[in-house]
C-alpha positions as CSV (number, residue, x, y, z in Angstrom):
1,M,25.7,-29.2,21.1
2,G,23.4,-29.1,18.1
3,L,21.8,-26.0,16.6
4,A,18.4,-26.6,18.1
5,A,19.9,-27.2,21.6
6,N,21.9,-24.0,21.3
7,I,18.8,-22.1,20.4
8,R,16.9,-23.5,23.3
9,R,19.7,-22.6,25.7
10,D,20.0,-19.1,24.4
11,L,16.2,-18.6,24.6
12,K,16.2,-19.8,28.2
13,F,19.1,-17.5,29.1
14,A,17.5,-14.5,27.4
15,A,14.1,-15.1,29.1
16,G,15.8,-15.2,32.5
17,L,17.8,-12.1,31.9
18,R,14.8,-10.3,30.6
19,R,12.8,-11.1,33.7
20,L,15.7,-9.8,35.9
21,L,16.3,-6.6,33.9
22,K,12.6,-5.8,33.9
23,R,12.5,-5.9,37.7
24,I,15.6,-3.7,38.2
25,K,14.9,-1.2,35.4
26,P,12.9,1.2,37.7
27,I,15.8,1.6,40.0
28,S,18.0,4.7,39.6
29,L,20.6,6.1,42.0
30,D,18.9,9.4,42.4
31,S,15.4,8.0,42.9
32,E,13.6,8.7,46.2
33,V,11.9,5.2,46.1
34,L,13.8,3.2,48.8
35,V,13.9,-0.5,49.8
36,C,11.2,0.1,52.4
37,D,8.9,1.5,49.7
38,D,9.3,-1.7,47.7
39,F,8.3,-3.6,50.8
40,E,5.3,-1.4,51.6
41,E,4.1,-1.7,48.0
42,A,4.1,-5.5,48.4
43,V,2.3,-5.2,51.8
44,D,-0.4,-3.0,50.1
45,K,-0.9,-5.6,47.4
46,F,-0.7,-8.8,49.5
47,G,-1.6,-7.6,53.0
48,D,-3.6,-10.6,54.2
49,S,-1.4,-13.3,52.7
50,I,1.2,-15.1,54.8
51,A,4.5,-13.3,54.4
52,L,6.7,-15.3,56.8
53,E,6.5,-18.4,58.9
54,D,9.1,-19.7,61.2
55,E,9.2,-22.7,63.7
56,T,6.5,-21.2,65.9
57,R,4.4,-18.5,64.1
58,S,3.1,-17.1,60.9
59,L,2.9,-13.4,60.0
60,T,0.9,-11.8,57.3
61,Y,2.4,-9.0,55.2
62,R,0.4,-6.6,57.3
63,D,1.6,-8.2,60.5
64,L,5.2,-7.9,59.4
65,D,4.7,-4.3,58.3
66,G,3.2,-3.4,61.6
67,M,6.1,-5.0,63.4
68,S,8.6,-3.0,61.3
69,N,6.6,0.2,62.0
70,R,7.0,-0.3,65.7
71,Y,10.8,-0.6,65.3
72,A,10.7,2.6,63.2
73,H,8.8,4.5,65.9
74,W,11.1,3.1,68.6
75,A,14.1,4.5,66.7
76,R,12.5,7.9,66.3
77,G,11.5,7.9,70.0
78,R,15.2,7.4,70.8
79,N,15.9,10.6,68.8
80,L,18.1,8.6,66.4
81,R,19.0,10.6,63.3
82,R,19.9,9.7,59.7
83,S,23.6,9.8,60.5
84,D,23.2,7.1,63.1
85,V,23.8,3.4,62.6
86,I,22.1,0.7,64.6
87,G,24.0,-2.6,65.1
88,L,21.7,-5.7,64.7
89,V,23.2,-8.7,66.5
90,M,20.3,-11.2,66.3
91,T,19.6,-14.8,65.3
92,N,17.3,-15.6,62.3
93,R,13.8,-14.5,63.4
94,P,11.0,-12.3,62.0
95,E,12.2,-9.4,64.2
96,F,15.5,-9.3,62.4
97,I,13.8,-8.4,59.1
98,A,11.3,-6.1,60.8
99,A,14.0,-4.2,62.6
100,W,16.2,-3.2,59.7
101,M,13.2,-2.6,57.4
102,G,11.7,-0.4,60.1
103,F,14.9,1.5,60.6
104,S,15.1,2.1,56.9
105,K,11.6,3.7,57.0
106,V,13.0,6.5,59.2
107,G,16.3,6.9,57.2
108,I,18.5,5.0,59.7
109,A,21.1,2.5,58.5
110,T,21.6,-0.9,60.1
111,A,24.8,-2.9,60.5
112,L,24.1,-6.6,60.2
113,I,26.5,-8.4,62.5
114,N,27.6,-12.0,62.2
115,T,26.3,-13.7,65.3
116,N,29.4,-16.0,65.5
117,L,31.7,-13.1,66.2
118,T,33.0,-12.4,69.7
119,G,35.3,-10.0,71.6
120,Q,37.5,-7.8,69.5
121,A,36.2,-8.9,66.1
122,L,32.6,-8.1,67.2
123,A,33.7,-4.8,68.6
124,H,35.6,-4.0,65.4
125,C,32.5,-4.4,63.3
126,L,30.6,-2.1,65.6
127,N,33.4,0.5,65.6
128,I,34.0,0.8,61.9
129,A,30.3,1.4,61.2
130,G,30.0,4.0,64.0
131,V,27.5,2.0,66.0
132,S,26.5,3.1,69.5
133,Q,23.0,1.6,69.7
134,V,22.9,-2.3,69.5
135,V,19.7,-4.4,69.1
136,A,20.2,-8.0,70.2
137,D,18.2,-11.0,71.5
138,E,18.4,-13.4,74.4
139,E,20.9,-15.6,72.5
140,T,23.4,-12.9,71.5
141,W,23.5,-10.2,74.1
142,K,26.1,-11.8,76.3
143,K,28.5,-11.8,73.3
144,C,27.9,-8.0,72.9
145,E,28.7,-7.5,76.6
146,E,31.9,-9.4,76.2
147,A,32.8,-7.1,73.3
148,R,31.9,-3.9,75.2
149,P,35.4,-3.2,76.6
150,F,36.7,-3.0,73.0
151,V,33.9,-0.7,71.7
152,T,35.2,2.8,71.2
153,R,31.8,4.5,71.8
154,T,29.4,4.3,74.8
155,M,27.2,1.4,73.7
156,M,23.6,1.1,74.6
157,L,22.4,-2.4,74.3
158,W,18.7,-3.2,73.7
159,V,17.7,-6.9,74.1
160,L,14.6,-8.9,73.1
161,G,13.8,-11.4,75.8
162,L,16.0,-9.8,78.5
163,R,15.1,-10.8,82.1
164,G,14.5,-7.9,84.5
165,D,17.4,-9.1,86.7
166,D,19.7,-8.6,83.8
167,E,18.8,-5.0,83.1
168,T,21.4,-2.3,83.8
169,S,21.7,1.4,82.9
170,E,23.5,0.5,79.6
171,R,21.5,-2.7,78.9
172,R,17.7,-2.6,78.6
173,S,14.8,-4.8,77.6
174,L,13.4,-4.0,74.1
175,D,10.2,-6.0,74.3
176,N,7.9,-3.5,75.9
177,A,9.5,-0.6,74.2
178,V,8.7,-2.0,70.8
179,R,5.4,-3.7,71.6
180,S,3.9,-0.5,72.9
181,G,4.9,1.4,69.8
182,S,2.5,2.4,67.0
183,S,2.0,-0.1,64.2
184,V,1.0,2.8,61.8
185,R,3.5,3.6,59.1
186,P,5.7,6.6,59.8
187,P,4.9,9.3,57.3
188,K,7.1,9.2,54.2
189,S,8.0,12.8,54.9
190,V,10.5,11.6,57.6
191,R,12.7,10.3,54.8
192,D,12.3,13.3,52.5
193,G,15.6,14.0,50.7
194,L,16.9,10.5,50.9
195,T,17.8,8.7,47.7
196,N,19.0,5.4,46.5
197,R,22.5,6.6,47.1
198,D,22.0,6.7,50.8
199,T,23.1,3.8,53.0
200,A,20.5,1.2,54.0
201,L,22.7,-1.5,55.5
202,Y,26.2,-2.5,56.3
203,I,27.0,-6.1,55.5
204,Y,30.4,-7.5,56.5
205,T,32.8,-9.3,54.4
206,S,36.3,-10.6,55.2
207,G,39.1,-9.1,53.3
208,T,42.3,-10.8,52.3
209,T,44.0,-9.2,55.4
210,G,42.8,-7.9,58.7
211,M,39.4,-7.8,60.4
212,P,36.0,-7.9,58.5
213,K,35.2,-5.0,56.3
214,A,31.8,-3.2,56.4
215,A,30.4,-3.1,52.8
216,R,28.1,-0.1,52.4
217,I,24.8,-1.3,50.9
218,H,22.9,1.7,49.7
219,H,19.2,1.5,49.0
220,A,19.8,0.9,45.3
221,R,21.9,-2.1,46.0
222,A,19.5,-3.6,48.5
223,R,16.6,-3.1,46.1
224,T,18.7,-4.6,43.3
225,Y,19.4,-7.8,45.3
226,M,15.8,-8.3,46.1
227,R,14.2,-7.2,42.8
228,A,16.8,-9.1,40.6
229,F,16.0,-12.4,42.3
230,A,12.3,-11.7,42.4
231,G,12.6,-11.6,38.6
232,A,15.3,-14.3,38.0
233,T,13.5,-17.0,40.0
234,A,10.1,-16.3,38.4
235,T,8.3,-16.8,41.7
236,T,4.6,-16.1,42.3
237,E,2.1,-15.8,45.1
238,Q,1.9,-19.6,45.2
239,D,5.6,-20.1,46.0
240,R,7.1,-20.8,49.4
241,V,10.8,-19.9,49.7
242,F,12.7,-22.0,52.2
243,N,15.6,-20.0,53.8
244,V,17.9,-21.5,56.4
245,L,20.8,-19.1,55.6
246,P,21.9,-16.4,58.1
247,L,20.1,-13.2,57.6
248,Y,23.3,-11.2,58.3
249,H,24.7,-12.3,54.9
250,S,23.5,-10.8,51.6
251,T,22.5,-14.2,50.2
252,G,20.2,-15.1,53.1
253,G,19.3,-11.6,54.1
254,L,18.5,-10.0,50.7
255,V,18.8,-12.5,47.9
256,G,16.6,-14.9,49.8
257,L,13.9,-12.4,50.7
258,G,13.1,-10.8,47.3
259,P,11.6,-13.9,45.6
260,A,9.1,-14.3,48.4
261,F,8.2,-10.8,49.6
262,L,8.2,-8.9,46.3
263,N,6.0,-11.4,44.5
264,G,3.5,-12.1,47.3
265,G,5.0,-15.5,48.2
266,R,5.8,-17.0,51.6
267,L,9.2,-16.9,53.3
268,I,9.8,-20.0,55.4
269,L,12.5,-19.0,57.8
270,R,14.6,-21.3,59.9
271,R,17.1,-20.3,62.7
272,K,19.8,-22.3,61.0
273,F,20.5,-25.2,58.6
274,S,20.0,-28.7,59.8
275,A,20.9,-31.5,57.4
276,S,18.9,-34.1,59.5
277,S,15.7,-32.2,59.4
278,F,16.0,-30.4,56.1
279,W,13.8,-32.7,53.9
280,K,11.3,-33.2,56.7
281,D,10.9,-29.4,56.9
282,V,10.8,-29.0,53.1
283,N,7.9,-31.5,52.9
284,A,6.0,-30.3,55.9
285,T,6.0,-26.6,54.8
286,G,5.3,-27.3,51.1
287,A,8.4,-25.4,50.1
288,T,8.7,-24.9,46.3
289,V,12.0,-22.9,46.2
290,F,15.0,-22.8,48.4
291,V,18.1,-20.6,48.5
292,Y,21.5,-22.3,49.1
293,I,25.2,-21.8,49.5
294,G,27.3,-24.6,48.1
295,E,28.3,-26.0,51.5
296,L,24.6,-26.6,52.3
297,C,24.3,-28.7,49.2
298,R,27.4,-30.7,49.9
299,Y,26.2,-31.5,53.4
300,L,22.9,-32.9,52.0
301,V,24.7,-35.0,49.5
302,N,26.9,-36.5,52.2
303,C,23.9,-37.4,54.3
304,P,22.4,-40.9,54.3
305,E,19.2,-41.3,52.4
306,Q,16.3,-39.7,54.1
307,E,12.5,-40.0,53.8
308,G,11.1,-37.3,51.6
309,E,14.2,-36.3,49.8
310,R,12.5,-36.9,46.5
311,G,8.8,-36.6,47.2
312,H,8.9,-32.9,47.7
313,K,7.4,-29.9,45.8
314,L,10.7,-28.1,45.1
315,R,10.9,-26.8,41.6
316,L,14.0,-24.5,42.0
317,A,17.1,-24.2,44.0
318,F,19.0,-20.9,43.7
319,G,22.2,-19.7,45.2
320,N,26.0,-19.6,44.8
321,G,29.0,-21.8,45.4
322,L,27.6,-25.2,44.2
323,R,30.7,-27.2,43.4
324,P,31.0,-28.8,39.9
325,D,31.5,-32.2,41.5
326,V,28.5,-31.9,43.8
327,W,26.1,-30.4,41.3
328,P,25.1,-33.5,39.3
329,E,24.6,-35.8,42.3
330,F,22.7,-33.1,44.2
331,Q,20.3,-32.4,41.3
332,E,19.7,-36.1,40.4
333,R,19.5,-37.6,43.9
334,F,17.1,-35.0,45.2
335,A,15.1,-34.6,41.9
336,I,15.4,-30.9,41.7
337,P,14.1,-29.7,38.3
338,N,16.0,-26.4,38.1
339,I,19.1,-24.9,39.6
340,L,19.9,-21.2,39.3
341,E,23.6,-20.6,40.2
342,F,24.8,-17.0,40.3
343,Y,28.0,-15.2,41.1
344,G,28.2,-11.9,43.0
345,S,29.8,-10.3,46.0
346,T,28.3,-8.3,48.8
347,E,30.1,-5.1,47.9
348,G,31.0,-5.6,44.2
349,N,29.4,-4.6,41.0
350,V,30.0,-7.9,39.1
351,S,27.3,-10.5,38.9
352,V,26.6,-13.3,36.4
353,F,23.8,-15.8,36.3
354,N,23.6,-19.4,35.0
355,F,20.0,-19.4,33.8
356,D,20.2,-22.5,31.7
357,G,21.6,-24.7,34.5
358,K,24.9,-25.9,33.0
359,P,26.5,-27.9,35.9
360,G,29.6,-26.2,37.3
361,S,29.3,-22.8,35.7
362,I,28.7,-19.7,37.9
363,G,27.1,-17.8,35.0
364,R,27.2,-17.0,31.4
365,V,27.8,-13.9,29.2
366,P,27.2,-14.8,25.6
367,K,29.3,-13.0,23.0
368,F,26.3,-11.0,21.8
369,L,25.9,-9.5,25.3
370,K,29.5,-8.9,26.2
371,K,29.3,-5.1,25.6
372,Q,26.2,-4.8,27.8
373,I,27.6,-6.7,30.8
374,N,30.5,-5.2,32.7
375,I,32.5,-8.3,33.7
376,R,36.0,-9.0,32.2
377,L,38.8,-11.4,33.0
378,V,42.3,-10.0,33.0
379,K,45.6,-11.9,33.1
380,F,46.9,-12.2,36.6
381,D,50.4,-12.4,38.1
382,I,50.3,-14.9,41.0
383,D,53.5,-13.6,42.6
384,S,52.6,-9.9,42.8
385,E,48.9,-10.7,43.2
386,M,48.1,-8.0,40.6
387,P,46.8,-8.0,37.0
388,E,49.5,-8.2,34.4
389,R,50.2,-5.1,32.2
390,T,51.7,-4.5,28.8
391,A,54.5,-2.1,28.0
392,N,51.9,0.6,27.5
393,G,50.5,0.0,31.0
394,F,47.2,-1.5,30.1
395,C,45.8,-4.8,31.4
396,I,45.5,-7.9,29.2
397,E,42.2,-9.5,28.7
398,A,42.3,-13.3,29.3
399,K,41.4,-15.5,26.3
400,P,38.8,-18.2,26.5
401,G,40.2,-21.0,28.6
402,E,42.8,-18.8,30.3
403,I,42.5,-18.0,34.0
404,G,42.2,-14.3,35.0
405,E,40.9,-12.0,37.7
406,A,37.3,-11.0,37.3
407,I,36.8,-7.2,37.3
408,G,33.8,-4.9,36.7
409,L,33.6,-1.5,35.1
410,I,32.6,1.2,37.5
411,G,30.0,3.7,36.3
412,N,27.2,5.9,37.6
413,D,24.2,3.5,37.4
414,I,23.0,0.6,39.4
415,R,24.6,-2.0,37.3
416,H,28.0,-0.5,37.4
417,D,28.0,1.3,40.8
418,F,30.6,0.4,43.4
419,S,29.5,1.9,46.8
420,G,32.5,0.6,48.7
421,Y,33.2,0.1,52.4
422,A,32.8,2.2,55.5
423,D,36.6,2.4,55.3
424,K,37.5,4.6,52.3
425,A,41.1,3.3,52.2
426,A,39.7,-0.2,51.9
427,S,37.5,0.9,49.0
428,E,40.3,2.4,47.1
429,K,42.3,-0.8,47.3
430,K,39.5,-2.5,45.3
431,I,39.7,-0.1,42.4
432,L,41.8,-0.7,39.4
433,T,42.5,2.2,37.1
434,D,43.8,2.7,33.5
435,V,42.8,-0.9,32.7
436,F,41.9,-0.8,29.0
437,Q,42.1,3.0,28.4
438,R,43.3,6.0,30.3
439,G,41.0,7.0,33.2
440,D,38.7,4.0,33.3
441,R,38.0,2.5,36.7
442,W,37.2,-1.2,37.5
443,F,36.3,-3.1,40.6
444,R,38.6,-5.9,41.6
445,T,36.6,-8.9,42.7
446,G,39.7,-10.7,44.0
447,D,38.4,-13.9,42.3
448,L,40.2,-16.0,39.7
449,M,38.0,-17.4,36.9
450,R,38.0,-18.8,33.4
451,Q,35.5,-18.4,30.6
452,D,34.9,-21.0,27.9
453,S,34.2,-20.3,24.2
454,E,30.4,-20.4,24.8
455,G,30.6,-17.6,27.4
456,Y,30.3,-19.8,30.6
457,F,32.3,-18.6,33.6
458,Y,33.9,-21.0,36.1
459,F,35.2,-20.1,39.5
460,I,38.8,-21.1,40.1
461,D,40.0,-19.6,43.4
462,R,40.1,-16.6,45.7
463,I,43.1,-14.3,45.6
464,G,45.0,-13.8,48.8
465,D,44.6,-15.4,52.2
466,T,40.9,-15.5,52.8
467,F,39.3,-18.9,52.4
468,R,35.8,-20.3,52.9
469,W,35.0,-23.0,55.4
470,K,31.6,-24.1,56.7
471,G,30.0,-21.5,54.5
472,E,31.9,-18.6,56.1
473,N,34.8,-16.5,55.0
474,V,37.9,-16.9,57.2
475,S,40.5,-14.2,57.3
476,T,44.0,-15.8,58.0
477,A,45.2,-12.4,59.3
478,E,42.5,-12.4,61.9
479,V,43.2,-16.0,63.0
480,E,46.9,-15.1,63.3
481,Q,46.2,-12.0,65.4
482,R,43.9,-13.9,67.7
483,L,46.1,-16.9,68.2
484,T,49.4,-15.0,68.7
485,D,48.8,-14.8,72.5
486,A,47.8,-18.5,72.8
487,P,49.7,-20.3,75.6
488,G,53.2,-21.2,74.6
489,V,52.9,-19.9,71.1
490,K,55.8,-17.8,69.8
491,E,54.8,-17.5,66.1
492,V,51.7,-18.5,64.1
493,I,50.9,-18.7,60.4
494,A,47.3,-19.4,59.3
495,Y,46.2,-20.7,55.9
496,G,43.6,-22.8,54.2
497,V,44.3,-26.3,52.8
498,P,42.0,-28.3,50.5
499,V,40.5,-31.5,51.9
500,P,39.1,-34.2,49.7
501,G,35.3,-34.1,49.6
502,A,35.0,-30.9,51.6
503,E,33.7,-27.5,50.4
504,G,36.2,-24.7,50.5
505,K,39.4,-25.1,52.6
506,A,40.0,-26.3,56.1
507,G,41.9,-24.0,58.5
508,M,45.5,-24.9,59.3
509,V,48.1,-23.2,61.4
510,T,51.9,-23.7,61.7
511,L,53.2,-22.8,65.1
512,V,56.6,-22.2,66.6
513,V,56.1,-22.9,70.3
514,E,58.1,-22.7,73.6
515,G,58.8,-26.1,74.9
516,K,56.3,-28.8,74.1
517,F,53.0,-28.2,72.3
518,A,50.0,-28.3,74.6
519,P,47.0,-29.4,72.5
520,K,44.3,-29.0,75.1
521,A,45.3,-25.5,76.2
522,F,45.6,-24.4,72.5
523,A,42.2,-25.9,71.6
524,E,40.6,-24.1,74.6
525,Y,42.2,-20.8,73.7
526,A,41.1,-21.1,70.0
527,D,37.5,-21.9,71.1
528,A,37.4,-18.8,73.3
529,Q,38.9,-16.5,70.7
530,L,37.5,-17.7,67.3
531,P,34.1,-18.6,65.9
532,H,33.7,-22.3,65.2
533,Y,34.4,-22.1,61.5
534,A,37.7,-20.2,62.0
535,R,39.2,-22.6,64.5
536,P,42.1,-24.5,63.0
537,V,41.3,-28.0,61.9
538,F,45.0,-28.9,61.5
539,V,48.1,-27.7,63.5
540,R,51.7,-28.1,62.3
541,I,54.6,-27.6,64.7
542,A,57.8,-26.1,63.3
543,K,61.2,-25.2,64.9
544,T,61.6,-22.1,62.7
545,L,59.7,-20.3,59.9
546,E,61.3,-19.3,56.7
547,T,60.8,-15.7,55.6
548,T,61.5,-13.8,52.4
549,G,63.9,-10.9,52.0
550,T,61.2,-8.5,53.1
551,F,60.5,-10.7,56.2
552,K,57.2,-12.1,54.9
553,Y,56.5,-15.7,55.7
554,R,56.8,-18.3,52.9
555,K,53.2,-19.3,53.3
556,V,53.1,-20.8,49.8
557,D,55.5,-23.6,50.8
558,L,53.3,-24.5,53.9
559,V,50.2,-24.6,51.8
560,A,52.0,-26.9,49.3
561,D,52.9,-29.3,52.2
562,G,49.4,-29.3,53.4
563,F,48.6,-31.7,56.3
564,D,50.5,-34.7,55.0
565,P,52.6,-35.9,58.0
566,A,55.2,-37.2,55.6
567,R,55.9,-33.6,54.5
568,A,54.9,-31.6,57.5
569,S,55.5,-33.7,60.7
570,P,54.3,-33.3,63.3
571,V,50.8,-32.5,62.3
572,Y,47.8,-32.5,64.7
573,L,44.1,-33.0,63.8
574,R,41.3,-31.4,65.8
575,G,39.4,-33.9,67.9
576,G,39.8,-36.2,70.9
577,K,39.8,-35.4,74.6
578,A,43.1,-33.5,74.3
579,G,41.6,-31.1,71.7
580,Y,44.1,-32.1,69.0
581,Q,45.6,-35.5,68.3
582,K,48.6,-36.4,66.3
583,L,47.8,-37.3,62.7
584,T,49.4,-40.5,61.6
585,A,50.0,-41.7,58.0
586,E,47.0,-44.0,58.4
587,G,44.9,-41.1,59.5
588,F,46.0,-39.0,56.6
589,E,45.1,-41.8,54.1
590,A,41.7,-42.1,55.8
591,I,41.0,-38.4,55.1
592,Q,42.4,-38.6,51.6
593,S,40.1,-41.6,50.8
594,G,37.0,-39.9,52.3
595,Q,36.7,-42.5,55.2
596,N,37.3,-39.7,57.7
597,R,35.6,-36.4,57.0
598,V,36.8,-33.4,58.9
């Protein structure tokens, strides 16, 4: 790259970073300005403009604020206090945003629950956040009821769209209760004493073991997500932000809101992603910006050519997880002028941005900014799954080109703060101490990366057993726990395996069974116990399972064998009337060549 190109690149990076930092500069941990105050400021400025449109309606900023105020008054009318947490189990709809924003106006935190969860996993998410009041809708309330036996508190369920015949003493309709409430803002005095250190939301993230963890999102972090991307994307009142991501995740629910709401633009909300209607929707709504996860982009690239995929008004796509091999085709085929890829985790304090759009990179930290940005890569030992240390006990920083775990310095400001999880023990496991000097504390991202000589970061892999499939994190420990009691199963090991042309890893289990494997019964049990993205794509049958001296399964060998029937026979593939069908050598080659996509 020539000198002039380097200068242009650095100027573009600097401009993007300057916009971002300008928007988050007013945030301090001890400030009494909360996330709902940012929203109300936008309402006062853009009141009559359209804030949100979905498939059936449009709401102005003032309309959305009025709706959120009704939820706030409803919560106060229930005598809920600041120490209470409301569980929100709801599909993408304006009420989702209005509910948690309204609850924040009266100092109550909201736990945003993945609507794919069922049974014990759903109950676990409610239990660890201390939820006793749950707000759901007509599509999700039955899942909540199925989880009720496993909830440790008495659960009151409030449902939008509940029929009168379905009401009970512990399950009530929410429609009239909210509709009849006041649309006037609660006085700010009801949140006196609250600061940015107080919890606004709980957003769930799968750990490397066990059930989902509840990441505590304080007001400072929620504000930072929204304000940072309002600056980074350079959106204005004229922009229309297309969002098909689930609102219970931080990318869809915070990152995807800020560029619209805080700059007076319009959020175009869809219940879920549809590859077949994506470009039709983009064109019909006049969308100018959209927020993605990498899986979404891969789906679009794999679709046949569609009308409108180039004749749109999109100027920017922003998000995370866009694979290096998908990026060029995605940008060229769909004629998207700019792509803003970023890296960050729901609970972590590490984030990087690729402002100059270099394909494949998750972000950049130029040498001249290294001291100002808290990310470092440290050499990592794969066997112990811990950073390497020298004889004096300190970690070793990875050199350019070397793979290491990304870590972030923990400090007492919004750029370095680590607010942790609802579970304090889980929080402590993410903290690394005495890294480069005695007493320092760093957040472990659990992600392996490398950085090149120009400062660009590249994602390599996730440490441990969690993998991503269909845009969701899958905990292998949870899969194992849920499938242990499947009919005929004696032992189960779950892991992810790479599949050519697919984003993330497909779920695979190796089973030791009693007698003959029953594909249909196993498939039905998996469907009942697991969300769609966590159900095994491949099943391997083994007579015995090798363990280490400490009785841990040799999962690494199973991962190496993958789903190749020549190395792992017999292997079954999800599909067919029987639920799973035997994978032949020809079937394996079809998957490898891309003729058969799983």
